[in-house]
C-alpha positions in Angstrom: 0.3 0.3 -0.1 1.3 3.7 -0.9 1.4 5.9 1.9 -0.2 8.6 1.6 1.6 12.3 1.4 0.4 15.1 3.9 -2.7 17.3 2.3 -1.0 20.0 0.5 2.6 19.0 -0.1 3.6 17.8 -3.5 7.1 16.0 -4.2 9.2 17.6 -6.3 9.4 16.0 -9.7 12.2 15.7 -12.4 10.3 18.3 -14.3 9.6 21.0 -11.5 13.0 20.9 -10.6 14.0 21.4 -14.0 12.2 24.4 -14.4 12.7 25.9 -10.9 16.3 26.0 -12.1 15.1 27.7 -15.3 13.6 30.1 -13.7 16.5 31.0 -11.1 18.7 31.4 -14.1 16.2 33.7 -15.8 16.6 35.6 -12.7 20.1 35.8 -12.0 22.0 38.9 -13.5 24.5 38.6 -16.4 28.1 37.9 -15.2 28.9 41.1 -17.5 26.7 42.9 -15.9 27.9 41.8 -12.2 31.0 42.7 -13.4 30.3 45.9 -13.6 30.9 48.1 -10.8 28.0 50.2 -8.9 28.8 53.6 -9.3 29.4 52.8 -13.4 26.5 51.4 -13.8 24.1 54.0 -11.8 26.1 56.6 -13.6 25.6 55.1 -16.9 21.8 54.5 -16.2 21.5 58.0 -15.3 23.3 59.3 -18.2 21.3 57.5 -20.7 17.5 58.6 -18.9 18.7 62.1 -18.5 19.5 62.2 -22.4 16.4 60.1 -22.7 13.6 61.9 -20.7 15.5 65.2 -19.5 16.3 65.9 -15.9 12.4 66.8 -15.0 11.0 63.6 -16.7 13.5 61.3 -14.9 13.0 59.7 -11.6 15.5 58.0 -9.2 13.4 54.9 -9.7 13.7 55.0 -13.2 17.5 55.2 -12.9 17.4 52.8 -10.2 15.5 50.3 -12.6 17.6 51.0 -15.7 21.1 49.8 -13.4 19.0 47.0 -11.6 19.8 47.9 -8.3 18.3 48.8 -5.1 17.2 52.4 -4.0 19.2 52.1 -1.6 22.1 51.1 -3.0 21.4 54.0 -6.0 21.8 56.4 -3.1 25.2 54.9 -1.8 26.2 56.1 -5.2 24.7 59.5 -5.1 22.1 61.5 -2.3 20.0 62.7 -5.0 19.4 63.3 -7.9 20.6 66.9 -9.0 23.6 64.9 -8.0 23.3 62.1 -10.2 23.1 64.5 -13.2 25.7 66.4 -12.0 28.5 62.8 -11.5 27.0 61.5 -15.2 28.1 64.2 -17.0 31.0 64.8 -14.9 31.9 61.2 -15.7 31.6 61.6 -19.3 33.3 65.2 -19.2 36.2 63.3 -17.9 36.1 61.1 -21.3 36.9 63.9 -22.6 39.4 65.5 -21.1 42.1 63.5 -22.8 45.9 64.5 -22.3 46.8 66.5 -25.3 50.5 65.5 -26.1 52.1 67.8 -28.2 56.0 66.5 -29.0 57.9 69.5 -29.1 58.2 70.5 -32.7 61.9 70.9 -34.3 60.9 73.2 -37.2 57.9 75.5 -38.9 56.9 72.1 -40.7 56.7 69.8 -37.6 54.5 72.6 -35.7 51.9 72.8 -38.7 51.7 68.8 -38.6 51.2 68.7 -34.8 48.8 71.5 -34.7 46.5 69.7 -37.6 46.7 66.5 -35.9 45.7 68.0 -32.9 42.5 69.7 -34.7 41.8 67.0 -36.3 41.7 65.1 -32.7 39.3 67.5 -31.0 36.8 67.6 -34.2 36.7 63.9 -34.3 35.9 64.1 -31.1 32.9 66.5 -30.7 31.4 64.8 -33.3 31.2 61.5 -31.0 27.8 61.2 -30.2 28.3 60.6 -26.8 30.2 63.4 -26.4 27.2 65.8 -28.3 24.7 64.6 -25.9 27.1 65.9 -22.8 26.9 69.2 -24.7 23.1 69.3 -25.2 22.6 68.2 -21.4 25.1 70.4 -19.9 23.3 73.5 -21.7 19.3 72.0 -20.9 20.3 71.5 -17.4 22.8 74.6 -17.1 19.7 76.4 -14.3 18.9 73.5 -12.7 22.8 72.1 -12.5 25.3 74.7 -12.9 27.9 73.2 -11.9 27.7 70.7 -14.6 28.0 73.6 -17.4 30.9 74.8 -15.5 32.8 71.5 -15.1 32.4 71.2 -18.9 33.8 74.3 -19.6 36.6 73.0 -17.5 37.3 70.5 -19.6 37.5 72.8 -22.8 39.7 75.3 -20.5 42.2 72.5 -19.9 42.7 71.9 -23.9 43.3 75.7 -24.1 46.3 75.8 -21.4 47.6 72.6 -22.8 47.9 74.3 -26.3 49.2 77.5 -25.3 52.0 76.0 -23.2 53.1 73.9 -26.7 52.6 77.6 -28.2 54.7 79.0 -25.4 57.5 76.8 -26.2 57.1 77.2 -29.8 58.3 81.0 -29.6 60.6 80.2 -27.5 62.2 77.9 -30.3 61.3 80.9 -32.7 59.1 78.8 -34.4 56.0 80.8 -34.0 55.5 84.7 -33.5 55.0 87.1 -30.7 51.6 86.7 -28.8 50.0 86.4 -25.7 49.9 82.2 -25.9 46.5 81.9 -24.2 45.1 84.2 -26.6 46.8 82.3 -29.5 45.1 79.3 -28.3 41.6 80.5 -28.3 42.2 82.1 -31.7 42.8 78.3 -32.9 40.6 76.4 -32.0 38.1 79.6 -33.2 39.3 79.0 -36.5 38.9 75.2 -36.2 34.9 75.3 -34.9 34.0 77.9 -36.8 30.1 77.1 -36.2 30.1 73.6 -36.8 29.8 73.1 -33.1 26.6 74.9 -33.1 25.5 73.4 -35.9 25.7 70.1 -34.8 24.5 71.2 -31.3 21.4 72.9 -33.2 20.9 69.4 -35.1 21.0 71.3 -38.4 24.3 69.6 -39.5 25.2 66.4 -39.4 29.0 65.4 -38.8 31.4 66.1 -41.5 33.2 62.9 -42.6 36.9 62.1 -41.5 38.4 64.0 -44.8 36.5 66.7 -44.3 37.3 67.1 -40.8 41.3 66.2 -41.7 41.3 69.2 -44.4 39.5 71.8 -42.1 42.2 70.9 -39.3 44.9 71.4 -41.9 43.1 74.6 -43.3 42.2 76.1 -39.4 46.6 75.5 -38.9 47.3 77.4 -42.1 45.3 80.3 -41.3 46.5 80.3 -38.0 50.3 80.2 -38.9 49.6 83.0 -41.4 48.5 85.0 -38.4 51.5 84.5 -36.4 54.5 84.7 -39.2 
């Protein structure tokens, strides 16, 4: 005679065990996702949410959901939503702060080549969708979080300072004419940009192809060296 089981208790079957294991695996985050540090996951999620929905349209719950973390874990990264906005953009801005390694030029031709290479790299950087998104978000939230725009402007100032230092060395080597290196750096970037950056931010122009960017950088360099013979 078979022993009767207590009411309500069902012995696990091979099929039910298999289904349970499948569900457990489905609920377990991927190894790649687990490997991402908590701060990186939260700030990546915050940035994408702010870009898509704007500051007012993004809640901390939305960010936590995208990052697949609890709100408690989210607040371990940043105490409030303004802080998340600031840190998310600052994180991207740091990626834009690439060191400008400008080797000392030995002659005028080498200086021209260095400036053209620098100009091409800068133009390619700002044509990157993520970089343009940083600019637009900083502009959109300049009232709500003015320190974000200040952080971004600091990145631009660092690029000008690096170029000014290289130009100062070029003056010492008598490869370029007299002038205030800081002002000269501003002149170079003005010749480089024209109104391209504004057109890109307004979405009234598409990013130029790489050969066009290189040509633009060479032309800016030619005009700059004519200003400071």
